PDB file of N, CA, C and O in Angstrom:
ATOM      1  N   MET A   1      84.024 107.888 109.517  1.00  0.00           N
ATOM      2  CA  MET A   1      85.005 108.782 108.939  1.00  0.00           C
ATOM      3  C   MET A   1      85.743 108.034 107.835  1.00  0.00           C
ATOM      4  O   MET A   1      86.220 106.919 108.050  1.00  0.00           O
ATOM      5  N   THR A   2      85.837 108.630 106.676  1.00  0.00           N
ATOM      6  CA  THR A   2      86.520 108.037 105.538  1.00  0.00           C
ATOM      7  C   THR A   2      87.857 108.724 105.343  1.00  0.00           C
ATOM      8  O   THR A   2      87.955 109.950 105.385  1.00  0.00           O
ATOM      9  N   HIS A   3      88.889 107.913 105.130  1.00  0.00           N
ATOM     10  CA  HIS A   3      90.226 108.453 104.864  1.00  0.00           C
ATOM     11  C   HIS A   3      90.590 108.142 103.420  1.00  0.00           C
ATOM     12  O   HIS A   3      90.370 107.032 102.935  1.00  0.00           O
ATOM     13  N   HIS A   4      91.139 109.117 102.757  1.00  0.00           N
ATOM     14  CA  HIS A   4      91.591 108.925 101.389  1.00  0.00           C
ATOM     15  C   HIS A   4      93.110 109.089 101.366  1.00  0.00           C
ATOM     16  O   HIS A   4      93.642 110.132 101.746  1.00  0.00           O
ATOM     17  N   VAL A   5      93.771 108.071 100.929  1.00  0.00           N
ATOM     18  CA  VAL A   5      95.218 108.109 100.830  1.00  0.00           C
ATOM     19  C   VAL A   5      95.576 108.330  99.367  1.00  0.00           C
ATOM     20  O   VAL A   5      95.138 107.587  98.488  1.00  0.00           O
ATOM     21  N   THR A   6      96.373 109.352  99.118  1.00  0.00           N
ATOM     22  CA  THR A   6      96.800 109.607  97.748  1.00  0.00           C
ATOM     23  C   THR A   6      98.246 109.169  97.595  1.00  0.00           C
ATOM     24  O   THR A   6      99.030 109.219  98.544  1.00  0.00           O
ATOM     25  N   PHE A   7      98.583 108.746  96.404  1.00  0.00           N
ATOM     26  CA  PHE A   7      99.932 108.293  96.103  1.00  0.00           C
ATOM     27  C   PHE A   7     100.220 108.639  94.659  1.00  0.00           C
ATOM     28  O   PHE A   7      99.625 108.068  93.745  1.00  0.00           O
ATOM     29  N   ALA A   8     101.135 109.579  94.452  1.00  0.00           N
ATOM     30  CA  ALA A   8     101.512 109.984  93.103  1.00  0.00           C
ATOM     31  C   ALA A   8     102.764 109.216  92.707  1.00  0.00           C
ATOM     32  O   ALA A   8     103.877 109.620  93.043  1.00  0.00           O
ATOM     33  N   ALA A   9     102.588 108.130  92.006  1.00  0.00           N
ATOM     34  CA  ALA A   9     103.725 107.311  91.569  1.00  0.00           C
ATOM     35  C   ALA A   9     104.474 108.059  90.482  1.00  0.00           C
ATOM     36  O   ALA A   9     104.045 108.095  89.329  1.00  0.00           O
ATOM     37  N   ASN A  10     105.595 108.653  90.859  1.00  0.00           N
ATOM     38  CA  ASN A  10     106.354 109.432  89.878  1.00  0.00           C
ATOM     39  C   ASN A  10     107.806 108.965  89.749  1.00  0.00           C
ATOM     40  O   ASN A  10     108.616 109.615  89.088  1.00  0.00           O
ATOM     41  N   ALA A  11     108.124 107.849  90.375  1.00  0.00           N
ATOM     42  CA  ALA A  11     109.449 107.240  90.224  1.00  0.00           C
ATOM     43  C   ALA A  11     109.270 105.726  90.240  1.00  0.00           C
ATOM     44  O   ALA A  11     108.561 105.188  91.091  1.00  0.00           O
ATOM     45  N   PHE A  12     109.906 105.049  89.308  1.00  0.00           N
ATOM     46  CA  PHE A  12     109.758 103.599  89.180  1.00  0.00           C
ATOM     47  C   PHE A  12     111.126 102.945  89.107  1.00  0.00           C
ATOM     48  O   PHE A  12     112.069 103.502  88.545  1.00  0.00           O
ATOM     49  N   VAL A  13     111.218 101.757  89.683  1.00  0.00           N
ATOM     50  CA  VAL A  13     112.421 100.937  89.574  1.00  0.00           C
ATOM     51  C   VAL A  13     111.981  99.609  88.972  1.00  0.00           C
ATOM     52  O   VAL A  13     111.129  98.915  89.526  1.00  0.00           O
ATOM     53  N   VAL A  14     112.566  99.269  87.841  1.00  0.00           N
ATOM     54  CA  VAL A  14     112.234  98.008  87.180  1.00  0.00           C
ATOM     55  C   VAL A  14     112.819  96.859  88.000  1.00  0.00           C
ATOM     56  O   VAL A  14     113.971  96.914  88.431  1.00  0.00           O
ATOM     57  N   LEU A  15     112.020  95.829  88.207  1.00  0.00           N
ATOM     58  CA  LEU A  15     112.427  94.672  88.998  1.00  0.00           C
ATOM     59  C   LEU A  15     112.461  93.408  88.149  1.00  0.00           C
ATOM     60  O   LEU A  15     111.839  93.327  87.090  1.00  0.00           O
ATOM     61  N   GLU A  16     113.195  92.442  88.639  1.00  0.00           N
ATOM     62  CA  GLU A  16     113.169  91.095  88.082  1.00  0.00           C
ATOM     63  C   GLU A  16     112.464  90.211  89.101  1.00  0.00           C
ATOM     64  O   GLU A  16     112.305  90.597  90.259  1.00  0.00           O
ATOM     65  N   ARG A  17     112.043  89.030  88.673  1.00  0.00           N
ATOM     66  CA  ARG A  17     111.343  88.121  89.583  1.00  0.00           C
ATOM     67  C   ARG A  17     112.180  87.833  90.829  1.00  0.00           C
ATOM     68  O   ARG A  17     111.630  87.702  91.922  1.00  0.00           O
ATOM     69  N   ARG A  18     113.482  87.734  90.681  1.00  0.00           N
ATOM     70  CA  ARG A  18     114.337  87.455  91.841  1.00  0.00           C
ATOM     71  C   ARG A  18     114.233  88.561  92.900  1.00  0.00           C
ATOM     72  O   ARG A  18     114.364  88.295  94.095  1.00  0.00           O
ATOM     73  N   HIS A  19     113.999  89.795  92.455  1.00  0.00           N
ATOM     74  CA  HIS A  19     113.814  90.891  93.405  1.00  0.00           C
ATOM     75  C   HIS A  19     112.512  90.714  94.178  1.00  0.00           C
ATOM     76  O   HIS A  19     112.460  90.944  95.386  1.00  0.00           O
ATOM     77  N   LEU A  20     111.468  90.306  93.474  1.00  0.00           N
ATOM     78  CA  LEU A  20     110.190  90.059  94.150  1.00  0.00           C
ATOM     79  C   LEU A  20     110.317  88.930  95.158  1.00  0.00           C
ATOM     80  O   LEU A  20     109.748  88.997  96.247  1.00  0.00           O
ATOM     81  N   GLU A  21     111.054  87.905  94.801  1.00  0.00           N
ATOM     82  CA  GLU A  21     111.245  86.776  95.716  1.00  0.00           C
ATOM     83  C   GLU A  21     111.995  87.215  96.969  1.00  0.00           C
ATOM     84  O   GLU A  21     111.672  86.773  98.071  1.00  0.00           O
ATOM     85  N   LYS A  22     112.994  88.082  96.809  1.00  0.00           N
ATOM     86  CA  LYS A  22     113.727  88.628  97.967  1.00  0.00           C
ATOM     87  C   LYS A  22     112.802  89.487  98.829  1.00  0.00           C
ATOM     88  O   LYS A  22     112.848  89.410 100.057  1.00  0.00           O
ATOM     89  N   LYS A  23     111.978  90.291  98.200  1.00  0.00           N
ATOM     90  CA  LYS A  23     111.027  91.128  98.943  1.00  0.00           C
ATOM     91  C   LYS A  23     110.076  90.245  99.736  1.00  0.00           C
ATOM     92  O   LYS A  23     109.799  90.523 100.903  1.00  0.00           O
ATOM     93  N   TRP A  24     109.578  89.190  99.116  1.00  0.00           N
ATOM     94  CA  TRP A  24     108.663  88.272  99.774  1.00  0.00           C
ATOM     95  C   TRP A  24     109.344  87.621 100.981  1.00  0.00           C
ATOM     96  O   TRP A  24     108.735  87.474 102.041  1.00  0.00           O
ATOM     97  N   MET A  25     110.603  87.235 100.813  1.00  0.00           N
ATOM     98  CA  MET A  25     111.341  86.637 101.932  1.00  0.00           C
ATOM     99  C   MET A  25     111.492  87.645 103.076  1.00  0.00           C
ATOM    100  O   MET A  25     111.367  87.279 104.244  1.00  0.00           O
ATOM    101  N   ALA A  26     111.757  88.899 102.748  1.00  0.00           N
ATOM    102  CA  ALA A  26     111.895  89.936 103.776  1.00  0.00           C
ATOM    103  C   ALA A  26     110.576  90.167 104.505  1.00  0.00           C
ATOM    104  O   ALA A  26     110.557  90.358 105.721  1.00  0.00           O
ATOM    105  N   LEU A  27     109.481  90.148 103.762  1.00  0.00           N
ATOM    106  CA  LEU A  27     108.164  90.354 104.391  1.00  0.00           C
ATOM    107  C   LEU A  27     107.801  89.237 105.362  1.00  0.00           C
ATOM    108  O   LEU A  27     106.994  89.439 106.269  1.00  0.00           O
ATOM    109  N   GLN A  28     108.392  88.065 105.176  1.00  0.00           N
ATOM    110  CA  GLN A  28     108.117  86.944 106.071  1.00  0.00           C
ATOM    111  C   GLN A  28     108.514  87.262 107.515  1.00  0.00           C
ATOM    112  O   GLN A  28     108.018  86.622 108.443  1.00  0.00           O
ATOM    113  N   ALA A  29     109.397  88.238 107.717  1.00  0.00           N
ATOM    114  CA  ALA A  29     109.830  88.622 109.053  1.00  0.00           C
ATOM    115  C   ALA A  29     108.719  89.302 109.852  1.00  0.00           C
ATOM    116  O   ALA A  29     108.793  89.370 111.079  1.00  0.00           O
ATOM    117  N   TYR A  30     107.693  89.805 109.169  1.00  0.00           N
ATOM    118  CA  TYR A  30     106.602  90.515 109.833  1.00  0.00           C
ATOM    119  C   TYR A  30     105.472  89.550 110.173  1.00  0.00           C
ATOM    120  O   TYR A  30     104.365  89.657 109.645  1.00  0.00           O
ATOM    121  N   ARG A  31     105.764  88.623 111.049  1.00  0.00           N
ATOM    122  CA  ARG A  31     104.811  87.554 111.409  1.00  0.00           C
ATOM    123  C   ARG A  31     103.476  88.099 111.910  1.00  0.00           C
ATOM    124  O   ARG A  31     102.428  87.525 111.611  1.00  0.00           O
ATOM    125  N   THR A  32     103.496  89.191 112.662  1.00  0.00           N
ATOM    126  CA  THR A  32     102.238  89.732 113.199  1.00  0.00           C
ATOM    127  C   THR A  32     101.314  90.190 112.079  1.00  0.00           C
ATOM    128  O   THR A  32     100.094  90.079 112.202  1.00  0.00           O
ATOM    129  N   GLN A  33     101.872  90.700 110.998  1.00  0.00           N
ATOM    130  CA  GLN A  33     101.040  91.135 109.878  1.00  0.00           C
ATOM    131  C   GLN A  33     100.359  89.943 109.214  1.00  0.00           C
ATOM    132  O   GLN A  33      99.194  90.020 108.823  1.00  0.00           O
ATOM    133  N   PHE A  34     101.090  88.851 109.092  1.00  0.00           N
ATOM    134  CA  PHE A  34     100.487  87.640 108.533  1.00  0.00           C
ATOM    135  C   PHE A  34      99.400  87.113 109.462  1.00  0.00           C
ATOM    136  O   PHE A  34      98.351  86.658 109.006  1.00  0.00           O
ATOM    137  N   ALA A  35      99.657  87.176 110.775  1.00  0.00           N
ATOM    138  CA  ALA A  35      98.691  86.691 111.753  1.00  0.00           C
ATOM    139  C   ALA A  35      97.393  87.490 111.695  1.00  0.00           C
ATOM    140  O   ALA A  35      96.318  86.957 111.972  1.00  0.00           O
ATOM    141  N   LEU A  36      97.494  88.756 111.337  1.00  0.00           N
ATOM    142  CA  LEU A  36      96.307  89.606 111.236  1.00  0.00           C
ATOM    143  C   LEU A  36      95.529  89.358 109.942  1.00  0.00           C
ATOM    144  O   LEU A  36      94.428  89.878 109.762  1.00  0.00           O
ATOM    145  N   GLY A  37      96.102  88.573 109.059  1.00  0.00           N
ATOM    146  CA  GLY A  37      95.411  88.243 107.803  1.00  0.00           C
ATOM    147  C   GLY A  37      95.307  89.411 106.842  1.00  0.00           C
ATOM    148  O   GLY A  37      94.336  89.515 106.092  1.00  0.00           O
ATOM    149  N   ARG A  38      96.280  90.275 106.856  1.00  0.00           N
ATOM    150  CA  ARG A  38      96.261  91.424 105.944  1.00  0.00           C
ATOM    151  C   ARG A  38      96.284  90.939 104.493  1.00  0.00           C
ATOM    152  O   ARG A  38      97.173  90.172 104.122  1.00  0.00           O
ATOM    153  N   PRO A  39      95.333  91.365 103.670  1.00  0.00           N
ATOM    154  CA  PRO A  39      95.284  90.873 102.286  1.00  0.00           C
ATOM    155  C   PRO A  39      96.474  91.306 101.442  1.00  0.00           C
ATOM    156  O   PRO A  39      96.801  90.649 100.453  1.00  0.00           O
ATOM    157  N   TYR A  40      97.119  92.392 101.815  1.00  0.00           N
ATOM    158  CA  TYR A  40      98.262  92.868 101.047  1.00  0.00           C
ATOM    159  C   TYR A  40      99.560  92.175 101.465  1.00  0.00           C
ATOM    160  O   TYR A  40     100.624  92.480 100.926  1.00  0.00           O
ATOM    161  N   PHE A  41      99.480  91.249 102.415  1.00  0.00           N
ATOM    162  CA  PHE A  41     100.635  90.437 102.782  1.00  0.00           C
ATOM    163  C   PHE A  41     100.475  89.053 102.175  1.00  0.00           C
ATOM    164  O   PHE A  41     100.466  88.047 102.885  1.00  0.00           O
ATOM    165  N   SER A  42     100.352  89.014 100.867  1.00  0.00           N
ATOM    166  CA  SER A  42     100.259  87.733 100.173  1.00  0.00           C
ATOM    167  C   SER A  42     101.131  87.806  98.926  1.00  0.00           C
ATOM    168  O   SER A  42     101.340  88.878  98.357  1.00  0.00           O
ATOM    169  N   TRP A  43     101.635  86.645  98.513  1.00  0.00           N
ATOM    170  CA  TRP A  43     102.471  86.588  97.307  1.00  0.00           C
ATOM    171  C   TRP A  43     101.685  87.096  96.101  1.00  0.00           C
ATOM    172  O   TRP A  43     102.219  87.841  95.279  1.00  0.00           O
ATOM    173  N   ASP A  44     100.426  86.699  95.994  1.00  0.00           N
ATOM    174  CA  ASP A  44      99.622  87.121  94.840  1.00  0.00           C
ATOM    175  C   ASP A  44      99.495  88.634  94.770  1.00  0.00           C
ATOM    176  O   ASP A  44      99.585  89.215  93.688  1.00  0.00           O
ATOM    177  N   PHE A  45      99.287  89.277  95.913  1.00  0.00           N
ATOM    178  CA  PHE A  45      99.162  90.736  95.927  1.00  0.00           C
ATOM    179  C   PHE A  45     100.481  91.408  95.553  1.00  0.00           C
ATOM    180  O   PHE A  45     100.508  92.313  94.719  1.00  0.00           O
ATOM    181  N   ILE A  46     101.579  90.961  96.178  1.00  0.00           N
ATOM    182  CA  ILE A  46     102.897  91.558  95.910  1.00  0.00           C
ATOM    183  C   ILE A  46     103.251  91.427  94.431  1.00  0.00           C
ATOM    184  O   ILE A  46     103.687  92.391  93.801  1.00  0.00           O
ATOM    185  N   GLN A  47     103.061  90.235  93.887  1.00  0.00           N
ATOM    186  CA  GLN A  47     103.382  90.008  92.477  1.00  0.00           C
ATOM    187  C   GLN A  47     102.433  90.784  91.568  1.00  0.00           C
ATOM    188  O   GLN A  47     102.869  91.370  90.577  1.00  0.00           O
ATOM    189  N   GLY A  48     101.156  90.793  91.891  1.00  0.00           N
ATOM    190  CA  GLY A  48     100.177  91.496  91.063  1.00  0.00           C
ATOM    191  C   GLY A  48     100.440  92.991  90.994  1.00  0.00           C
ATOM    192  O   GLY A  48     100.373  93.592  89.922  1.00  0.00           O
ATOM    193  N   LEU A  49     100.742  93.593  92.148  1.00  0.00           N
ATOM    194  CA  LEU A  49     101.025  95.026  92.164  1.00  0.00           C
ATOM    195  C   LEU A  49     102.299  95.332  91.377  1.00  0.00           C
ATOM    196  O   LEU A  49     102.367  96.336  90.668  1.00  0.00           O
ATOM    197  N   ALA A  50     103.301  94.470  91.500  1.00  0.00           N
ATOM    198  CA  ALA A  50     104.540  94.665  90.737  1.00  0.00           C
ATOM    199  C   ALA A  50     104.280  94.557  89.237  1.00  0.00           C
ATOM    200  O   ALA A  50     104.914  95.251  88.442  1.00  0.00           O
ATOM    201  N   ARG A  51     103.360  93.696  88.857  1.00  0.00           N
ATOM    202  CA  ARG A  51     103.005  93.583  87.427  1.00  0.00           C
ATOM    203  C   ARG A  51     102.291  94.850  86.950  1.00  0.00           C
ATOM    204  O   ARG A  51     102.562  95.344  85.856  1.00  0.00           O
ATOM    205  N   VAL A  52     101.383  95.370  87.770  1.00  0.00           N
ATOM    206  CA  VAL A  52     100.676  96.609  87.412  1.00  0.00           C
ATOM    207  C   VAL A  52     101.679  97.745  87.254  1.00  0.00           C
ATOM    208  O   VAL A  52     101.640  98.480  86.267  1.00  0.00           O
ATOM    209  N   ARG A  53     102.573  97.888  88.223  1.00  0.00           N
ATOM    210  CA  ARG A  53     103.587  98.952  88.140  1.00  0.00           C
ATOM    211  C   ARG A  53     104.498  98.735  86.938  1.00  0.00           C
ATOM    212  O   ARG A  53     104.898  99.695  86.279  1.00  0.00           O
ATOM    213  N   GLY A  54     104.824  97.483  86.651  1.00  0.00           N
ATOM    214  CA  GLY A  54     105.643  97.177  85.485  1.00  0.00           C
ATOM    215  C   GLY A  54     104.963  97.589  84.200  1.00  0.00           C
ATOM    216  O   GLY A  54     105.604  98.124  83.295  1.00  0.00           O
ATOM    217  N   THR A  55     103.673  97.345  84.115  1.00  0.00           N
ATOM    218  CA  THR A  55     102.911  97.736  82.934  1.00  0.00           C
ATOM    219  C   THR A  55     103.006  99.243  82.701  1.00  0.00           C
ATOM    220  O   THR A  55     103.038  99.703  81.560  1.00  0.00           O
ATOM    221  N   GLN A  56     103.051 100.000  83.789  1.00  0.00           N
ATOM    222  CA  GLN A  56     103.130 101.454  83.672  1.00  0.00           C
ATOM    223  C   GLN A  56     104.430 101.927  83.033  1.00  0.00           C
ATOM    224  O   GLN A  56     104.483 103.015  82.460  1.00  0.00           O
ATOM    225  N   VAL A  57     105.480 101.112  83.131  1.00  0.00           N
ATOM    226  CA  VAL A  57     106.777 101.510  82.566  1.00  0.00           C
ATOM    227  C   VAL A  57     107.288 100.500  81.532  1.00  0.00           C
ATOM    228  O   VAL A  57     108.483 100.430  81.245  1.00  0.00           O
ATOM    229  N   ARG A  58     106.351  99.724  80.983  1.00  0.00           N
ATOM    230  CA  ARG A  58     106.657  98.744  79.934  1.00  0.00           C
ATOM    231  C   ARG A  58     107.724  97.738  80.360  1.00  0.00           C
ATOM    232  O   ARG A  58     108.689  97.490  79.637  1.00  0.00           O
ATOM    233  N   ALA A  59     107.533  97.173  81.533  1.00  0.00           N
ATOM    234  CA  ALA A  59     108.422  96.133  82.055  1.00  0.00           C
ATOM    235  C   ALA A  59     107.534  95.036  82.649  1.00  0.00           C
ATOM    236  O   ALA A  59     106.332  95.226  82.836  1.00  0.00           O
ATOM    237  N   GLU A  60     108.138  93.904  82.937  1.00  0.00           N
ATOM    238  CA  GLU A  60     107.346  92.830  83.542  1.00  0.00           C
ATOM    239  C   GLU A  60     106.959  93.187  84.973  1.00  0.00           C
ATOM    240  O   GLU A  60     105.807  93.010  85.371  1.00  0.00           O
ATOM    241  N   TYR A  61     107.929  93.692  85.753  1.00  0.00           N
ATOM    242  CA  TYR A  61     107.696  94.077  87.142  1.00  0.00           C
ATOM    243  C   TYR A  61     108.355  95.417  87.428  1.00  0.00           C
ATOM    244  O   TYR A  61     109.361  95.765  86.809  1.00  0.00           O
ATOM    245  N   ALA A  62     107.792  96.165  88.360  1.00  0.00           N
ATOM    246  CA  ALA A  62     108.416  97.407  88.824  1.00  0.00           C
ATOM    247  C   ALA A  62     107.885  97.746  90.201  1.00  0.00           C
ATOM    248  O   ALA A  62     106.838  97.253  90.620  1.00  0.00           O
ATOM    249  N   GLU A  63     108.617  98.592  90.895  1.00  0.00           N
ATOM    250  CA  GLU A  63     108.214  99.135  92.183  1.00  0.00           C
ATOM    251  C   GLU A  63     108.007 100.624  91.961  1.00  0.00           C
ATOM    252  O   GLU A  63     108.796 101.257  91.260  1.00  0.00           O
ATOM    253  N   ALA A  64     106.970 101.188  92.540  1.00  0.00           N
ATOM    254  CA  ALA A  64     106.672 102.606  92.356  1.00  0.00           C
ATOM    255  C   ALA A  64     106.952 103.372  93.648  1.00  0.00           C
ATOM    256  O   ALA A  64     106.771 102.854  94.749  1.00  0.00           O
ATOM    257  N   PHE A  65     107.390 104.598  93.487  1.00  0.00           N
ATOM    258  CA  PHE A  65     107.685 105.462  94.619  1.00  0.00           C
ATOM    259  C   PHE A  65     107.133 106.854  94.331  1.00  0.00           C
ATOM    260  O   PHE A  65     106.956 107.248  93.179  1.00  0.00           O
ATOM    261  N   GLU A  66     106.872 107.573  95.393  1.00  0.00           N
ATOM    262  CA  GLU A  66     106.484 108.977  95.259  1.00  0.00           C
ATOM    263  C   GLU A  66     107.663 109.811  95.733  1.00  0.00           C
ATOM    264  O   GLU A  66     108.046 109.749  96.902  1.00  0.00           O
ATOM    265  N   VAL A  67     108.232 110.581  94.837  1.00  0.00           N
ATOM    266  CA  VAL A  67     109.337 111.455  95.188  1.00  0.00           C
ATOM    267  C   VAL A  67     108.743 112.741  95.734  1.00  0.00           C
ATOM    268  O   VAL A  67     107.985 113.432  95.052  1.00  0.00           O
ATOM    269  N   ILE A  68     109.091 113.046  96.946  1.00  0.00           N
ATOM    270  CA  ILE A  68     108.542 114.241  97.585  1.00  0.00           C
ATOM    271  C   ILE A  68     109.487 115.420  97.447  1.00  0.00           C
ATOM    272  O   ILE A  68     109.055 116.534  97.150  1.00  0.00           O
ATOM    273  N   ARG A  69     110.775 115.182  97.661  1.00  0.00           N
ATOM    274  CA  ARG A  69     111.745 116.261  97.510  1.00  0.00           C
ATOM    275  C   ARG A  69     113.108 115.664  97.190  1.00  0.00           C
ATOM    276  O   ARG A  69     113.512 114.641  97.744  1.00  0.00           O
ATOM    277  N   ILE A  70     113.788 116.322  96.298  1.00  0.00           N
ATOM    278  CA  ILE A  70     115.148 115.927  95.970  1.00  0.00           C
ATOM    279  C   ILE A  70     116.048 117.122  96.217  1.00  0.00           C
ATOM    280  O   ILE A  70     115.807 118.213  95.701  1.00  0.00           O
ATOM    281  N   LYS A  71     117.080 116.910  97.004  1.00  0.00           N
ATOM    282  CA  LYS A  71     118.035 117.983  97.291  1.00  0.00           C
ATOM    283  C   LYS A  71     119.287 117.724  96.468  1.00  0.00           C
ATOM    284  O   LYS A  71     119.918 116.674  96.579  1.00  0.00           O
ATOM    285  N   VAL A  72     119.627 118.687  95.653  1.00  0.00           N
ATOM    286  CA  VAL A  72     120.802 118.575  94.796  1.00  0.00           C
ATOM    287  C   VAL A  72     121.811 119.618  95.259  1.00  0.00           C
ATOM    288  O   VAL A  72     121.514 120.811  95.322  1.00  0.00           O
ATOM    289  N   GLU A  73     123.000 119.146  95.578  1.00  0.00           N
ATOM    290  CA  GLU A  73     124.076 120.071  95.958  1.00  0.00           C
ATOM    291  C   GLU A  73     125.079 120.137  94.837  1.00  0.00           C
ATOM    292  O   GLU A  73     125.551 119.112  94.345  1.00  0.00           O
ATOM    293  N   LEU A  74     125.395 121.322  94.444  1.00  0.00           N
ATOM    294  CA  LEU A  74     126.367 121.522  93.346  1.00  0.00           C
ATOM    295  C   LEU A  74     127.687 121.995  93.863  1.00  0.00           C
ATOM    296  O   LEU A  74     128.613 122.212  93.082  1.00  0.00           O
TER     297      LEU A  74
END
């Protein structure tokens, strides 16, 4: 059985390297994920993806999000 995950990146937050370093430090708390050898739990992956997202919004680094619903109260 094949699963296809879709992700519509329609919101971006520009990051600085210090933000990536903080994210990396936070991910260190998930020791079991590192023990499983997940390829996406590596500094190279985190930084590389942030560079790709940054390229999408003409920045060095960015984080992408999919906005599903926004509720505005007036």
